[in-house]
N, C-alpha and C positions, 0 to 999 in steps of 0.2 A: 504494500500500500504506500510505503514511503516513496518508492520509485514513481508511482502514479502521481503523487503530489509534486515531486520534483519536476517530472516531465511536463505536467500541465502548468506548473508555475513558470517554467522557461518558455513554454508555448505562449502563455499570456503576455510575458515580457516581449516576446517576438511580435505578437499581435500589436502591442502598444507601439513598438518601433515602426511597424509598417504604416501606422496612422499619421506620421509626421507630414506627409504630403497631401493629406485629406483636407478639404476646406473646413470641415468641422472637427478638426483633429483633437481639440481639447476635450470634447465629450468622450471620444473613443479611447484616447490615451488614459483618461481617468477610469473609464469603464473596465478596460482590460488590466490596468494597474491594480485596481481593487481586487479583481479576481486573482491576480498573482499574489497580492498580499494575503488573501484568504488561504491560498495554498501554503504559504509560509507559516501563517498562524496555525494552520492545521498540523503541519509538521511539528511545530513547537507545542502543540496542544494547549493553546492560549485562549481559544474561543470555544464556547459551548456549541452543541449541535444546533440549537435553535437559531443561532446567528447564520449558519450556513443554509438552513431551511428558509429563513427570511430572505437571504440573498437569492436563493433559488426562485422564490415567488417573484421577487423584483425583476430578475433577469427574464423569467418566463413571461411576465406581463409586458415587459419592454419588447421582447421578441415578437409577441403577438401584435402589439401596436405598430411595430416597425415593418410588419409584413407588407409587401407591395400590393397595390390595388389589382395589378395584372402581373402574374408571375411569368417572367420571360427567361428564366433559368439563372444560372450563376456564372457560367463561363469561366472555369478555373484557368484556362489557357491564356486568358487575356488579363493584363493588369489594369488597363484603362477602363473607364466606365462608358459603356455604349449607350445605356439608358438609365434613367432614374430607377426604374423597376428592378434592374439588375443590381444596382447599388443597394437598394432597400433589401433585396433578398439576401445579399451578402451580409449586410449588417444584422439582419434577423437571424441568419445562420450563426454568426458569431455570438450573439446573445443567447441563442439556444444551446450552443456548446458550453457557455459559461453556466447556464442553468443546470445542465446535466452534471457538470463537474461539481458544482456546489451541492447538488443533491447527494452525489456520491460521498463528498466530504462530510456531509451531515450524517449520513447513514453509517459509513464505515470509517470515518476519519477519526 
């Protein structure tokens, strides 16, 4: 389980780094940095499980609200944004990943 926490902590730091060129980078850097912090706090066992469940709920609600009005795919092979719907889908997927990891940390962390 510790390896899971370390890997996802590093993934969330990497996600934060990739946001520097985004027009709304502050929001996303904060979002992924908090997820990375949660992984660290779970490794150190400094937060109770209800904190991770609360974060799960927050990320899940945000992922649902971020879902695009018309799904056009995610297009992993391209870095640039071809349409707003693709960007919204990517953001929603990132929030969904955060929600799943927070749920795992709450349950088995």
